N, C-alpha and C positions, 0 to 999 in steps of 0.2 A: 413455571407458574410465577407471577410477580408476587413481590412481598406483602403487597396490600390484600391480594388475592388470597393468600396463604393465611394470613392473620383474620380475614373475614370468614374463612371456613373454620379456623381453629376456636373463634367466637363462638360461632354456629354449634360446634359439637359440644361446647362447654355449657352454652346457655340451654341448648335443648335435647341435647343425646349424651350429656355426661353419665358415666357408668361406674358405680363404685363396687367392689368384689370384697366381700367378707365371708369369714369362715362361719358356718352354721354349728349350733349345738343341739343334740337333742332331737333333731328331724329323722325320722325313720329311713328316710329314701336319700336324700340330699345332703351333701357335706358343706357346698359353697353356693352363696346367694349373690346375685347381680341386682342393685337398687339403679333404677333410672325413670326418666321422665318421659311420658307419651300421652300424647292429648291433654297436657296441661295438667296431668296428675301423676302422682308417683306410683311405679310398678316394681314389682318384684318377681326375678325368674330364677330357680334352683338349678344346681349342676352337681352330678356326683362326683365330678374331680375337678381341681383349681385350674388344670390345662383346658378343660371344655369351656369353663367360665372365662378365662382369658382370651380365648379363639373367639368366643360369641361376642365379647367386649371390643376386640380389635374389629371385626366385622361392623358392629354398630357403629362405631367410630368412623369408620372409612364411610360408609353409607351417609353419616351425617356430613362429612366433608364434601361428600360428592353432590349432595342435594340441599343441604341446608337444612332450615328447622323451621317450624311454624313459628317459633318464639322470635325469629329473626325478621320477621314481616312487619310491617308498619300497619297502624290501625287501618287506613285505607285499602292496603293491599289485602288484608284479611276482609275487609267489607267487600271489594271487588272479585274476592273467590266466593264468598257466601252469596252475592247478589247476582251472580251469572251461571251458578252449577246449576240449576234448573234448566235455564236454558241450554246450556252446553248439553246436558243430558237429553234433551228433546232431538239435538241435532245429530248426538252420536260422538260428539267430540270430547277428547279429555282436555283438562286445563292446557296441559303442555302443549298440545296439538293446536289449540286455541291461540297460545302465545307465538307459537313458530309461524302460524299463517300471519298475524299481525306484523311480525318482524319482517317477514318476507316482503309483505305488501308494503310496508313502509321503505324498505329498502329498494324495491322495484320504483316506487314513487319517487325518491330523491334521486337515483340515476337516471330518471325519465326526463322529459321535456313537457312545456306546456302545449297545448293545442295549437295556439298561434304561432308558436315555433315550429311545429311540425309543418303547418301548411306553408309556412313560409319557405321551409326546405323543399317540401314538394313542389310548389311551384318554380323555384329555382333549378331544381334537377330536372324538370321537363323542358324547361326553356333552353338548357344546356343540351338537352336533348335533342333539341331541332323541332319540337312539337309544333303545330299549327298555332296562331294567334287565337283561333275561335276555340281551340281545345283549352289554351292557357286561361281564355276569357272564363270559359265554362266552368274552370276549376276553382277560379278567383271568386265568382259570382256565388256559386255552390256552397264551398267550404267557408267562405266570407261571412256567410249568413250563419253557418253553423258557429263560426269564432264568436258572433255576436254574444252567444250563450255560453259557450264553453272555451272560449279562447284562452282564459287564465287557469282552466284546469290542468292538473297533470294527466297528460295521454293514459298513464297506466292506472288511472281512477275512474275513467269514463265507462260507463257500463252499458250492455246490451239495451236494457230495459229505458235507460235515459236516451239512447239515440232513437229507439222504435217509439217513444212518446213524441220527442222532437220532430220526427219525420212525419207522424200522422197529424201532429198539431199544426204543421203547414197548410192543411187542408187543400192539396193540390191534387191534380189528376193521377192515377197510380203511375202512368209512365213517368211524370215528374218526380214523384216520389223514388221511384225505382233510380231514376237518372242521379237524385242526390245521394241516395244509398251507394251507387255505384261509385261516385267521386270519394264517399268516406270510407268505402273498402280499400281504394288505392292508398288513400293516406295512412290508415292504421297498418296496411301492408308494409308501407315506409318504415313506419316505427317498429314493427317486429325485425326487420332486417337490421336496423340500427340498434337493437336490443332495448328500445324505450319500453316496451311491453312485451308479453309472451302470447298474446291471443288479439285477435280482431273480433272485438264486439260488434261492428258495423256488419260482417259477414254472416253473422248468427241472425240477423233480422231479416224475417222472412219476406220475400218480395212480394209486393203487392200484384195481384192478379189484373192484368191488362185486357181489356176488351177489344180485340181487333177492329179498327175503324178504317173506314175507306178515306183515301185522301181526296181534299178538295181540289178541282181543277177548273179551268176557265172553259167556257163555251166558245166554240169557233167565232161566235159573234163578238164576246168578250176580248178574244185575241185580236181580232180586226180593230176594234176600238181602242185598244191601247196602242197598236201601231200607229193608228190616225192620230192620236193624240200624244205621242212623242215627237219632241223637236228633233231636228236633224242632228245635233251632238249625241242624244242618247238613243235615237233611233236605231244603231246598229247594235247596241248593248240589248234593247228589247228583241230585237230579230234574232240574235244569236241565243238569247236566254229561251226563246218561244220554241226554236227549230233545232237546237243541239241538247238543251238540257243542261247546260252547265250550271253550277252551282253559283250563288250570288258572290262567293269569296273568290270563286274561279274567274268570274266575268271581270270583276275589279282589278284582277292581276294578268289579264290577257291584254297579250300585245298584237299589233296588227301583223306583225312578221308572222305570227301563229294561226292567222287567218289566209289559209291558202285556197284562194278560188281556183285556181288552175289545176291544183291535184284534189281539189273537193273535199278538204277536210278542214277541221279544226283542231290543232294540236293542243292538248293540255300536258303540260310538262309536270314533271312528278315534283319539282320545288313548288308548283303553284295548286297541286291537287290535295284536296282534303285527304284521300288515301295515300299520296305519296308516292303513286305509281303513276306513269305515263300513260296517256292512252290518245286516241284519235277519234273525233266525230264526224261522219259523213255530213258534208253540206248537201241540202237538198237543192232542188231546183228553184222552188218558190225564195229560199234564203239566198240563192245566188242573186235573184232579182232584186232583194231587197238591199242587200250590200253593195252591189255594184257602184251606184252613184256616189257612195261613200268611203269605198275602200281607201286605205292610204299604204304606203309603204312601209311603215313602221310608226312605233309610238304606240301609247296606250290606247286601248280601244275605250275604255271608262273615261269621260271628260269631267274636266273640272265642274265642282258641284252637282257630280252625278246624281247624289241621293236626292236631292230636291228636285231636279229633271225627272226623275223617275217616279217620284211622288206626284208630280204634276199630271205626268201621263196617266198612271194609275186614276187620279182623281178625274180626267177626262173621261176615262173609260167607264168611272161610275163606281169607283173604289174609293175606301179612304181608311184611315186610321181608325182605331177604336173610338176615341174622343170625336172626330168628325163625324162618324157614323150615328154616334148619339146625337150630334148637335143637329145633324140634317133630319133624324126623325124627329125631333122636337119642332124643328122649323116646318117640317111637313105637316104637323097636327094644326099649326096656325094657318099655313098656305098650301093646301095640297097640291098646287102647281110646282112646287119646289120637288126636284127629285131628292129621293131617298138613296143616301149612299150605301153601299154594300161593304163588309168587311174583307181585306185582300187576304186571299188564302195563303196559308204559309206555304212557302215553295211553290207559289202558282205555276210559274213558269217551266219549271223543272218537272213537276208532276203532270202537267198538261202535256208536255213534249213526250214523257214515258208512256202516257195512258193512251195516245193517239197514235204513236208508233206501235205499240203492241196490236193495237186493234186493225191498224192499215197494213202493216207488214207481218204481223203474226210470226215472230221470230225472237223469243224471249232471250236466246242465247246471245244473239247479236245486239239487243238491247241493254242486255247486262253489261256487256264490254264496252258500249257506249258512255253507260251511267257510271263506269268505273267499279262497278262491284265485281266480287270474284266470282259468286254463281247467280242462279236464277232463283234464289228465294225470296229475295226482296221483291223482285218483279211480280212473282207468283202471289206474295202476301198483299202487295198496296194496288197492283194496276191490273189485275185481270177482272176484278169483280166490281169495279165502279159502274156507275149509271152512265155508260156512254155506249155509242152505236158506231158501226161500221161507217155509217152514212156522215155521222159527224166527224169521224176521222179522216174520210175523203175531203170533208169541206175544210178542216183543219189544214190538211197539207196542201190545198189549192189556194190559200190566201197569199195574195200577190199584189205588188203595187198598182197595178191597174185598177183594182177595185177600190183603192184609197189614194186617188190622184192628189188629193192636197198635201199627203205625206211626200210623194215626189216633188211637188212644188217647193215646199218648205226647203227641202233638201237643195233643191237648184238655187234657191233665193239666198240661202246662206252662204 
């Protein structure tokens, strides 16, 4: 015990729990009396023997040294005890338990980090782990938005209720809310591993119920118009996207060396796949016809300025970005002859490939392999209940350059 602590305890004993032992005269039972202060008032206690009185005095002084006295409290401390006594009683907590809880919370806060620091570390760790650029951007976007409100807060102080209120305040779809929640769960798991907090408040937020929805696809006519509207540079990307179902990110990384017409397959290497697993997709007969005039021995399939070229092809097929769609609707009101653009379906080429492949070949297991899935669950969830027919699937797989001669002409002219 330090000298200061010892003096403090002795002072407490003297001020609040000093005990005086005196011999009594004339009492029928007790011969010795202890005088002391309790609750701010003088008290007396009788004993038959001096030894009993001294032992009691010793015990009381030890208690005083261990716990201090109410006389040693400041006015503010006494007021705090009195003001919170009723609330603590309602919660079933003692003052000692409340103080211990507050001290523990404060200690955790001091050895924790801010949310902004946690997010920065989480992103850096996943970059070192080699996660895809798309995954990293997803984390940056979602957690960055959370940081706008909670970035300066200590991780250990953020509550489940605060996260839940924030998530539902975004006014997003259930699936998007769950996506944000998932990113927060990952971040707080990192915080637990680094001992910045002891629990994961995001994990306690109840997941939003997602209503299963059908994916949007292109009709065979839409697919044909998309190919017709593509220039010679972007045409191979469009054809491969429509008839192999490669993701946009995979199309952007694809090399002509991985498009093997002779072997009848497109190879997607693990380093370029979202799932980080290699796979191959069969090249259909109509895809061979589309690619043959444009095939190269090597180099990227995705051309320079590919995004704008692809947008132009979509626009020629009657699709546009949300703002373009809104503008075309307004223009059509003034001039009914002007066509109205439709919004491009998310992952339109990939979803179209999967849907028509399943209807045409009726082999979910084979389709799952070509899509890069580990099982058929996603196939059954998204692609078997859409409003498509076997006739449309047959038409889709019969789309060939002969039906769009201007595309071939563009290819030869370039």
